[in-house]
HTML snippet that shows the backbone in 3Dmol.js (N, CA, C, O; Angstrom):
<script src="https://3Dmol.org/build/3Dmol-min.js"></script>
<div id="view" style="width:600px;height:400px;position:relative"></div>
<script>
const pdb = `
ATOM      1  N   MET A   1      -4.965   7.865 -19.137  1.00  0.00           N
ATOM      2  CA  MET A   1      -6.014   7.004 -18.451  1.00  0.00           C
ATOM      3  C   MET A   1      -5.795   7.133 -16.900  1.00  0.00           C
ATOM      4  O   MET A   1      -4.668   7.279 -16.428  1.00  0.00           O
ATOM      5  N   LYS A   2      -6.883   7.073 -16.169  1.00  0.00           N
ATOM      6  CA  LYS A   2      -6.823   7.031 -14.698  1.00  0.00           C
ATOM      7  C   LYS A   2      -7.539   5.851 -14.160  1.00  0.00           C
ATOM      8  O   LYS A   2      -8.647   5.531 -14.592  1.00  0.00           O
ATOM      9  N   LYS A   3      -6.893   5.167 -13.176  1.00  0.00           N
ATOM     10  CA  LYS A   3      -7.541   3.953 -12.614  1.00  0.00           C
ATOM     11  C   LYS A   3      -7.397   4.011 -11.099  1.00  0.00           C
ATOM     12  O   LYS A   3      -6.430   4.597 -10.612  1.00  0.00           O
ATOM     13  N   GLU A   4      -8.279   3.452 -10.364  1.00  0.00           N
ATOM     14  CA  GLU A   4      -8.190   3.276  -8.988  1.00  0.00           C
ATOM     15  C   GLU A   4      -7.745   1.893  -8.570  1.00  0.00           C
ATOM     16  O   GLU A   4      -8.120   0.908  -9.206  1.00  0.00           O
ATOM     17  N   PHE A   5      -6.908   1.787  -7.453  1.00  0.00           N
ATOM     18  CA  PHE A   5      -6.388   0.623  -7.034  1.00  0.00           C
ATOM     19  C   PHE A   5      -6.701   0.400  -5.518  1.00  0.00           C
ATOM     20  O   PHE A   5      -6.583   1.343  -4.735  1.00  0.00           O
ATOM     21  N   ALA A   6      -7.089  -0.800  -5.109  1.00  0.00           N
ATOM     22  CA  ALA A   6      -7.116  -1.080  -3.712  1.00  0.00           C
ATOM     23  C   ALA A   6      -5.655  -1.472  -3.307  1.00  0.00           C
ATOM     24  O   ALA A   6      -4.959  -2.253  -3.956  1.00  0.00           O
ATOM     25  N   ILE A   7      -5.284  -0.852  -2.184  1.00  0.00           N
ATOM     26  CA  ILE A   7      -3.934  -1.158  -1.749  1.00  0.00           C
ATOM     27  C   ILE A   7      -3.940  -1.502  -0.323  1.00  0.00           C
ATOM     28  O   ILE A   7      -4.301  -0.667   0.507  1.00  0.00           O
ATOM     29  N   ASN A   8      -3.554  -2.710   0.021  1.00  0.00           N
ATOM     30  CA  ASN A   8      -3.579  -3.245   1.373  1.00  0.00           C
ATOM     31  C   ASN A   8      -2.243  -3.202   2.113  1.00  0.00           C
ATOM     32  O   ASN A   8      -1.181  -3.196   1.489  1.00  0.00           O
ATOM     33  N   GLY A   9      -2.299  -3.173   3.409  1.00  0.00           N
ATOM     34  CA  GLY A   9      -1.107  -3.242   4.247  1.00  0.00           C
ATOM     35  C   GLY A   9      -0.418  -1.953   4.619  1.00  0.00           C
ATOM     36  O   GLY A   9       0.594  -1.940   5.319  1.00  0.00           O
ATOM     37  N   MET A  10      -1.027  -0.798   4.103  1.00  0.00           N
ATOM     38  CA  MET A  10      -0.456   0.457   4.490  1.00  0.00           C
ATOM     39  C   MET A  10      -0.988   0.864   5.914  1.00  0.00           C
ATOM     40  O   MET A  10      -2.176   0.760   6.219  1.00  0.00           O
ATOM     41  N   SER A  11      -0.038   1.322   6.737  1.00  0.00           N
ATOM     42  CA  SER A  11      -0.337   1.701   8.088  1.00  0.00           C
ATOM     43  C   SER A  11       0.089   3.232   8.491  1.00  0.00           C
ATOM     44  O   SER A  11      -0.284   3.766   9.536  1.00  0.00           O
ATOM     45  N   CYS A  12       0.805   3.772   7.650  1.00  0.00           N
ATOM     46  CA  CYS A  12       1.488   5.064   8.078  1.00  0.00           C
ATOM     47  C   CYS A  12       1.810   5.865   6.781  1.00  0.00           C
ATOM     48  O   CYS A  12       1.628   5.382   5.663  1.00  0.00           O
ATOM     49  N   LYS A  13       2.318   7.170   7.004  1.00  0.00           N
ATOM     50  CA  LYS A  13       2.761   7.920   5.912  1.00  0.00           C
ATOM     51  C   LYS A  13       3.986   7.411   5.151  1.00  0.00           C
ATOM     52  O   LYS A  13       4.179   7.710   3.973  1.00  0.00           O
ATOM     53  N   HIS A  14       4.839   6.604   5.890  1.00  0.00           N
ATOM     54  CA  HIS A  14       5.969   5.950   5.267  1.00  0.00           C
ATOM     55  C   HIS A  14       5.477   4.965   4.271  1.00  0.00           C
ATOM     56  O   HIS A  14       6.053   4.879   3.187  1.00  0.00           O
ATOM     57  N   CYS A  15       4.478   4.231   4.548  1.00  0.00           N
ATOM     58  CA  CYS A  15       3.902   3.278   3.651  1.00  0.00           C
ATOM     59  C   CYS A  15       3.416   4.017   2.321  1.00  0.00           C
ATOM     60  O   CYS A  15       3.706   3.599   1.199  1.00  0.00           O
ATOM     61  N   VAL A  16       2.730   5.035   2.533  1.00  0.00           N
ATOM     62  CA  VAL A  16       2.178   5.838   1.460  1.00  0.00           C
ATOM     63  C   VAL A  16       3.349   6.329   0.574  1.00  0.00           C
ATOM     64  O   VAL A  16       3.245   6.250  -0.650  1.00  0.00           O
ATOM     65  N   ALA A  17       4.443   6.828   1.148  1.00  0.00           N
ATOM     66  CA  ALA A  17       5.553   7.349   0.437  1.00  0.00           C
ATOM     67  C   ALA A  17       6.272   6.167  -0.381  1.00  0.00           C
ATOM     68  O   ALA A  17       6.733   6.345  -1.509  1.00  0.00           O
ATOM     69  N   ARG A  18       6.319   4.982   0.282  1.00  0.00           N
ATOM     70  CA  ARG A  18       6.914   3.870  -0.531  1.00  0.00           C
ATOM     71  C   ARG A  18       6.096   3.496  -1.717  1.00  0.00           C
ATOM     72  O   ARG A  18       6.629   3.221  -2.792  1.00  0.00           O
ATOM     73  N   VAL A  19       4.776   3.482  -1.531  1.00  0.00           N
ATOM     74  CA  VAL A  19       3.870   3.218  -2.692  1.00  0.00           C
ATOM     75  C   VAL A  19       4.090   4.308  -3.719  1.00  0.00           C
ATOM     76  O   VAL A  19       4.293   3.997  -4.893  1.00  0.00           O
ATOM     77  N   GLU A  20       4.061   5.506  -3.351  1.00  0.00           N
ATOM     78  CA  GLU A  20       4.161   6.615  -4.312  1.00  0.00           C
ATOM     79  C   GLU A  20       5.483   6.565  -5.082  1.00  0.00           C
ATOM     80  O   GLU A  20       5.529   6.754  -6.298  1.00  0.00           O
ATOM     81  N   GLU A  21       6.603   6.291  -4.294  1.00  0.00           N
ATOM     82  CA  GLU A  21       7.914   6.227  -4.893  1.00  0.00           C
ATOM     83  C   GLU A  21       7.973   5.054  -5.976  1.00  0.00           C
ATOM     84  O   GLU A  21       8.482   5.210  -7.086  1.00  0.00           O
ATOM     85  N   THR A  22       7.451   3.976  -5.576  1.00  0.00           N
ATOM     86  CA  THR A  22       7.408   2.774  -6.429  1.00  0.00           C
ATOM     87  C   THR A  22       6.697   3.019  -7.733  1.00  0.00           C
ATOM     88  O   THR A  22       7.210   2.721  -8.812  1.00  0.00           O
ATOM     89  N   VAL A  23       5.450   3.594  -7.609  1.00  0.00           N
ATOM     90  CA  VAL A  23       4.660   3.794  -8.810  1.00  0.00           C
ATOM     91  C   VAL A  23       5.199   4.917  -9.624  1.00  0.00           C
ATOM     92  O   VAL A  23       5.156   4.816 -10.850  1.00  0.00           O
ATOM     93  N   ASN A  24       5.738   6.049  -9.026  1.00  0.00           N
ATOM     94  CA  ASN A  24       6.259   7.119  -9.787  1.00  0.00           C
ATOM     95  C   ASN A  24       7.520   6.731 -10.555  1.00  0.00           C
ATOM     96  O   ASN A  24       7.841   7.369 -11.558  1.00  0.00           O
ATOM     97  N   GLY A  25       8.207   5.750 -10.132  1.00  0.00           N
ATOM     98  CA  GLY A  25       9.379   5.147 -10.849  1.00  0.00           C
ATOM     99  C   GLY A  25       8.998   4.359 -12.063  1.00  0.00           C
ATOM    100  O   GLY A  25       9.894   4.002 -12.829  1.00  0.00           O
ATOM    101  N   LEU A  26       7.762   4.057 -12.307  1.00  0.00           N
ATOM    102  CA  LEU A  26       7.345   3.209 -13.518  1.00  0.00           C
ATOM    103  C   LEU A  26       7.235   4.051 -14.726  1.00  0.00           C
ATOM    104  O   LEU A  26       6.693   5.156 -14.688  1.00  0.00           O
ATOM    105  N   ALA A  27       7.725   3.559 -15.760  1.00  0.00           N
ATOM    106  CA  ALA A  27       7.619   4.306 -17.084  1.00  0.00           C
ATOM    107  C   ALA A  27       6.172   4.288 -17.496  1.00  0.00           C
ATOM    108  O   ALA A  27       5.467   3.279 -17.466  1.00  0.00           O
ATOM    109  N   GLY A  28       5.755   5.575 -17.912  1.00  0.00           N
ATOM    110  CA  GLY A  28       4.334   5.704 -18.341  1.00  0.00           C
ATOM    111  C   GLY A  28       3.415   6.225 -17.257  1.00  0.00           C
ATOM    112  O   GLY A  28       2.257   6.519 -17.552  1.00  0.00           O
ATOM    113  N   VAL A  29       3.859   6.354 -16.030  1.00  0.00           N
ATOM    114  CA  VAL A  29       2.989   6.799 -14.966  1.00  0.00           C
ATOM    115  C   VAL A  29       3.167   8.360 -14.931  1.00  0.00           C
ATOM    116  O   VAL A  29       4.294   8.855 -14.979  1.00  0.00           O
ATOM    117  N   ASP A  30       2.111   9.070 -14.852  1.00  0.00           N
ATOM    118  CA  ASP A  30       2.175  10.522 -14.785  1.00  0.00           C
ATOM    119  C   ASP A  30       2.132  10.967 -13.270  1.00  0.00           C
ATOM    120  O   ASP A  30       2.924  11.793 -12.815  1.00  0.00           O
ATOM    121  N   LYS A  31       1.159  10.364 -12.539  1.00  0.00           N
ATOM    122  CA  LYS A  31       1.101  10.705 -11.110  1.00  0.00           C
ATOM    123  C   LYS A  31       0.276   9.692 -10.338  1.00  0.00           C
ATOM    124  O   LYS A  31      -0.529   8.984 -10.943  1.00  0.00           O
ATOM    125  N   ILE A  32       0.445   9.594  -9.013  1.00  0.00           N
ATOM    126  CA  ILE A  32      -0.373   8.786  -8.100  1.00  0.00           C
ATOM    127  C   ILE A  32      -0.790   9.589  -7.010  1.00  0.00           C
ATOM    128  O   ILE A  32      -0.060  10.494  -6.608  1.00  0.00           O
ATOM    129  N   LYS A  33      -1.898   9.349  -6.484  1.00  0.00           N
ATOM    130  CA  LYS A  33      -2.477   9.945  -5.244  1.00  0.00           C
ATOM    131  C   LYS A  33      -3.018   8.836  -4.339  1.00  0.00           C
ATOM    132  O   LYS A  33      -3.952   8.117  -4.695  1.00  0.00           O
ATOM    133  N   VAL A  34      -2.418   8.725  -3.191  1.00  0.00           N
ATOM    134  CA  VAL A  34      -2.719   7.573  -2.256  1.00  0.00           C
ATOM    135  C   VAL A  34      -3.539   8.089  -1.171  1.00  0.00           C
ATOM    136  O   VAL A  34      -3.249   9.159  -0.638  1.00  0.00           O
ATOM    137  N   ASN A  35      -4.559   7.390  -0.802  1.00  0.00           N
ATOM    138  CA  ASN A  35      -5.485   7.726   0.396  1.00  0.00           C
ATOM    139  C   ASN A  35      -5.269   6.626   1.355  1.00  0.00           C
ATOM    140  O   ASN A  35      -5.758   5.513   1.162  1.00  0.00           O
ATOM    141  N   LEU A  36      -4.501   6.931   2.452  1.00  0.00           N
ATOM    142  CA  LEU A  36      -4.252   5.889   3.504  1.00  0.00           C
ATOM    143  C   LEU A  36      -5.520   5.413   4.169  1.00  0.00           C
ATOM    144  O   LEU A  36      -5.663   4.206   4.363  1.00  0.00           O
ATOM    145  N   LYS A  37      -6.463   6.285   4.537  1.00  0.00           N
ATOM    146  CA  LYS A  37      -7.646   5.886   5.186  1.00  0.00           C
ATOM    147  C   LYS A  37      -8.508   4.970   4.353  1.00  0.00           C
ATOM    148  O   LYS A  37      -9.097   4.022   4.873  1.00  0.00           O
ATOM    149  N   LYS A  38      -8.589   5.245   3.057  1.00  0.00           N
ATOM    150  CA  LYS A  38      -9.388   4.382   2.153  1.00  0.00           C
ATOM    151  C   LYS A  38      -8.665   3.195   1.610  1.00  0.00           C
ATOM    152  O   LYS A  38      -9.252   2.432   0.843  1.00  0.00           O
ATOM    153  N   ALA A  39      -7.351   2.983   1.984  1.00  0.00           N
ATOM    154  CA  ALA A  39      -6.513   2.029   1.464  1.00  0.00           C
ATOM    155  C   ALA A  39      -6.555   1.860  -0.097  1.00  0.00           C
ATOM    156  O   ALA A  39      -6.633   0.773  -0.669  1.00  0.00           O
ATOM    157  N   ALA A  40      -6.493   3.068  -0.695  1.00  0.00           N
ATOM    158  CA  ALA A  40      -6.587   3.049  -2.191  1.00  0.00           C
ATOM    159  C   ALA A  40      -5.665   4.116  -2.711  1.00  0.00           C
ATOM    160  O   ALA A  40      -5.104   4.949  -2.000  1.00  0.00           O
ATOM    161  N   GLY A  41      -5.551   4.006  -4.125  1.00  0.00           N
ATOM    162  CA  GLY A  41      -4.739   4.992  -4.728  1.00  0.00           C
ATOM    163  C   GLY A  41      -5.338   5.198  -6.185  1.00  0.00           C
ATOM    164  O   GLY A  41      -5.936   4.299  -6.776  1.00  0.00           O
ATOM    165  N   THR A  42      -5.122   6.470  -6.709  1.00  0.00           N
ATOM    166  CA  THR A  42      -5.574   6.710  -8.013  1.00  0.00           C
ATOM    167  C   THR A  42      -4.254   6.938  -8.851  1.00  0.00           C
ATOM    168  O   THR A  42      -3.366   7.675  -8.424  1.00  0.00           O
ATOM    169  N   VAL A  43      -4.163   6.320  -9.983  1.00  0.00           N
ATOM    170  CA  VAL A  43      -2.939   6.537 -10.820  1.00  0.00           C
ATOM    171  C   VAL A  43      -3.360   7.023 -12.210  1.00  0.00           C
ATOM    172  O   VAL A  43      -4.221   6.434 -12.864  1.00  0.00           O
ATOM    173  N   LYS A  44      -2.697   8.156 -12.653  1.00  0.00           N
ATOM    174  CA  LYS A  44      -2.849   8.601 -13.908  1.00  0.00           C
ATOM    175  C   LYS A  44      -1.643   8.164 -14.826  1.00  0.00           C
ATOM    176  O   LYS A  44      -0.500   8.501 -14.515  1.00  0.00           O
ATOM    177  N   PHE A  45      -1.880   7.453 -15.897  1.00  0.00           N
ATOM    178  CA  PHE A  45      -0.821   6.858 -16.648  1.00  0.00           C
ATOM    179  C   PHE A  45      -1.156   6.764 -18.215  1.00  0.00           C
ATOM    180  O   PHE A  45      -2.290   6.955 -18.652  1.00  0.00           O
ATOM    181  N   ASP A  46      -0.168   6.484 -18.924  1.00  0.00           N
ATOM    182  CA  ASP A  46      -0.220   6.365 -20.389  1.00  0.00           C
ATOM    183  C   ASP A  46      -0.491   4.889 -20.695  1.00  0.00           C
ATOM    184  O   ASP A  46       0.433   4.088 -20.552  1.00  0.00           O
ATOM    185  N   GLU A  47      -1.670   4.485 -21.099  1.00  0.00           N
ATOM    186  CA  GLU A  47      -1.918   3.140 -21.340  1.00  0.00           C
ATOM    187  C   GLU A  47      -1.141   2.476 -22.399  1.00  0.00           C
ATOM    188  O   GLU A  47      -1.050   1.252 -22.495  1.00  0.00           O
ATOM    189  N   THR A  48      -0.552   3.372 -23.235  1.00  0.00           N
ATOM    190  CA  THR A  48       0.290   2.653 -24.320  1.00  0.00           C
ATOM    191  C   THR A  48       1.703   2.265 -23.791  1.00  0.00           C
ATOM    192  O   THR A  48       2.461   1.593 -24.490  1.00  0.00           O
ATOM    193  N   GLN A  49       2.053   2.706 -22.523  1.00  0.00           N
ATOM    194  CA  GLN A  49       3.324   2.432 -22.005  1.00  0.00           C
ATOM    195  C   GLN A  49       3.288   1.392 -20.843  1.00  0.00           C
ATOM    196  O   GLN A  49       4.255   0.681 -20.569  1.00  0.00           O
ATOM    197  N   ILE A  50       2.134   1.360 -20.205  1.00  0.00           N
ATOM    198  CA  ILE A  50       2.023   0.443 -18.980  1.00  0.00           C
ATOM    199  C   ILE A  50       0.498   0.101 -18.816  1.00  0.00           C
ATOM    200  O   ILE A  50      -0.392   0.908 -19.084  1.00  0.00           O
ATOM    201  N   ASP A  51       0.290  -1.132 -18.363  1.00  0.00           N
ATOM    202  CA  ASP A  51      -1.123  -1.473 -18.084  1.00  0.00           C
ATOM    203  C   ASP A  51      -1.357  -1.529 -16.579  1.00  0.00           C
ATOM    204  O   ASP A  51      -0.426  -1.664 -15.785  1.00  0.00           O
ATOM    205  N   PRO A  52      -2.701  -1.413 -16.194  1.00  0.00           N
ATOM    206  CA  PRO A  52      -3.047  -1.402 -14.743  1.00  0.00           C
ATOM    207  C   PRO A  52      -2.520  -2.621 -14.008  1.00  0.00           C
ATOM    208  O   PRO A  52      -2.095  -2.487 -12.860  1.00  0.00           O
ATOM    209  N   GLN A  53      -2.526  -3.824 -14.621  1.00  0.00           N
ATOM    210  CA  GLN A  53      -2.055  -5.016 -13.865  1.00  0.00           C
ATOM    211  C   GLN A  53      -0.584  -4.837 -13.589  1.00  0.00           C
ATOM    212  O   GLN A  53      -0.142  -5.303 -12.540  1.00  0.00           O
ATOM    213  N   ALA A  54       0.236  -4.196 -14.440  1.00  0.00           N
ATOM    214  CA  ALA A  54       1.618  -4.073 -14.070  1.00  0.00           C
ATOM    215  C   ALA A  54       1.783  -3.037 -12.966  1.00  0.00           C
ATOM    216  O   ALA A  54       2.670  -3.225 -12.133  1.00  0.00           O
ATOM    217  N   ILE A  55       1.034  -2.000 -12.891  1.00  0.00           N
ATOM    218  CA  ILE A  55       1.081  -1.045 -11.813  1.00  0.00           C
ATOM    219  C   ILE A  55       0.764  -1.860 -10.503  1.00  0.00           C
ATOM    220  O   ILE A  55       1.516  -1.806  -9.529  1.00  0.00           O
ATOM    221  N   ALA A  56      -0.346  -2.591 -10.525  1.00  0.00           N
ATOM    222  CA  ALA A  56      -0.660  -3.443  -9.297  1.00  0.00           C
ATOM    223  C   ALA A  56       0.379  -4.368  -8.874  1.00  0.00           C
ATOM    224  O   ALA A  56       0.595  -4.559  -7.677  1.00  0.00           O
ATOM    225  N   ALA A  57       1.026  -4.944  -9.782  1.00  0.00           N
ATOM    226  CA  ALA A  57       2.035  -5.960  -9.507  1.00  0.00           C
ATOM    227  C   ALA A  57       3.229  -5.191  -8.935  1.00  0.00           C
ATOM    228  O   ALA A  57       3.860  -5.709  -8.014  1.00  0.00           O
ATOM    229  N   ALA A  58       3.547  -4.122  -9.361  1.00  0.00           N
ATOM    230  CA  ALA A  58       4.710  -3.325  -8.781  1.00  0.00           C
ATOM    231  C   ALA A  58       4.345  -2.938  -7.316  1.00  0.00           C
ATOM    232  O   ALA A  58       5.209  -3.051  -6.446  1.00  0.00           O
ATOM    233  N   ILE A  59       3.192  -2.522  -7.036  1.00  0.00           N
ATOM    234  CA  ILE A  59       2.736  -2.080  -5.669  1.00  0.00           C
ATOM    235  C   ILE A  59       2.905  -3.316  -4.800  1.00  0.00           C
ATOM    236  O   ILE A  59       3.472  -3.263  -3.709  1.00  0.00           O
ATOM    237  N   THR A  60       2.402  -4.420  -5.309  1.00  0.00           N
ATOM    238  CA  THR A  60       2.363  -5.707  -4.519  1.00  0.00           C
ATOM    239  C   THR A  60       3.798  -6.142  -4.240  1.00  0.00           C
ATOM    240  O   THR A  60       4.074  -6.548  -3.111  1.00  0.00           O
ATOM    241  N   GLU A  61       4.731  -6.083  -5.193  1.00  0.00           N
ATOM    242  CA  GLU A  61       6.128  -6.337  -4.992  1.00  0.00           C
ATOM    243  C   GLU A  61       6.812  -5.394  -4.005  1.00  0.00           C
ATOM    244  O   GLU A  61       7.790  -5.745  -3.345  1.00  0.00           O
ATOM    245  N   ALA A  62       6.279  -4.226  -3.934  1.00  0.00           N
ATOM    246  CA  ALA A  62       6.851  -3.338  -2.831  1.00  0.00           C
ATOM    247  C   ALA A  62       6.439  -3.719  -1.413  1.00  0.00           C
ATOM    248  O   ALA A  62       6.916  -3.172  -0.418  1.00  0.00           O
ATOM    249  N   GLY A  63       5.500  -4.717  -1.377  1.00  0.00           N
ATOM    250  CA  GLY A  63       5.022  -5.176  -0.072  1.00  0.00           C
ATOM    251  C   GLY A  63       3.660  -4.755   0.380  1.00  0.00           C
ATOM    252  O   GLY A  63       3.310  -4.926   1.547  1.00  0.00           O
ATOM    253  N   TYR A  64       2.834  -4.172  -0.579  1.00  0.00           N
ATOM    254  CA  TYR A  64       1.461  -3.808  -0.325  1.00  0.00           C
ATOM    255  C   TYR A  64       0.604  -4.399  -1.385  1.00  0.00           C
ATOM    256  O   TYR A  64       0.523  -3.911  -2.512  1.00  0.00           O
ATOM    257  N   PRO A  65      -0.085  -5.548  -0.968  1.00  0.00           N
ATOM    258  CA  PRO A  65      -0.912  -6.220  -2.044  1.00  0.00           C
ATOM    259  C   PRO A  65      -1.875  -5.285  -2.636  1.00  0.00           C
ATOM    260  O   PRO A  65      -2.610  -4.614  -1.911  1.00  0.00           O
ATOM    261  N   ALA A  66      -1.911  -5.203  -3.953  1.00  0.00           N
ATOM    262  CA  ALA A  66      -2.764  -4.315  -4.655  1.00  0.00           C
ATOM    263  C   ALA A  66      -3.615  -4.985  -5.744  1.00  0.00           C
ATOM    264  O   ALA A  66      -3.272  -6.046  -6.265  1.00  0.00           O
ATOM    265  N   GLU A  67      -4.702  -4.345  -6.057  1.00  0.00           N
ATOM    266  CA  GLU A  67      -5.502  -4.819  -7.259  1.00  0.00           C
ATOM    267  C   GLU A  67      -6.161  -3.705  -7.869  1.00  0.00           C
ATOM    268  O   GLU A  67      -6.357  -2.687  -7.205  1.00  0.00           O
ATOM    269  N   VAL A  68      -6.551  -3.794  -9.151  1.00  0.00           N
ATOM    270  CA  VAL A  68      -7.267  -2.809  -9.814  1.00  0.00           C
ATOM    271  C   VAL A  68      -8.708  -2.820  -9.349  1.00  0.00           C
ATOM    272  O   VAL A  68      -9.319  -3.885  -9.264  1.00  0.00           O
ATOM    273  N   LYS A  69      -9.263  -1.658  -9.045  1.00  0.00           N
ATOM    274  CA  LYS A  69     -10.672  -1.664  -8.597  1.00  0.00           C
ATOM    275  C   LYS A  69     -11.596  -1.742  -9.783  1.00  0.00           C
ATOM    276  O   LYS A  69     -12.815  -1.759  -9.616  1.00  0.00           O
TER     277      LYS A  69
END
`;
const viewer = $3Dmol.createViewer("view");
viewer.addModel(pdb, "pdb");
viewer.setStyle({}, {cartoon: {color: "spectrum"}});
viewer.zoomTo();
viewer.render();
</script>
């Protein structure tokens, strides 16, 4: 499954890397692509292992408020 997330608070490539590291560390996530200019990310994941709200919560915990689009 693929979902888009609105990700707030990112201002540089370091922020993007932090979000990517956080999400890639979650069980069930295949990959994430973050767009700094759009303040968004697309995550491909296995919905039997993790749900979109858990991904958004992990991004928010890393310091970047996120929600499923």
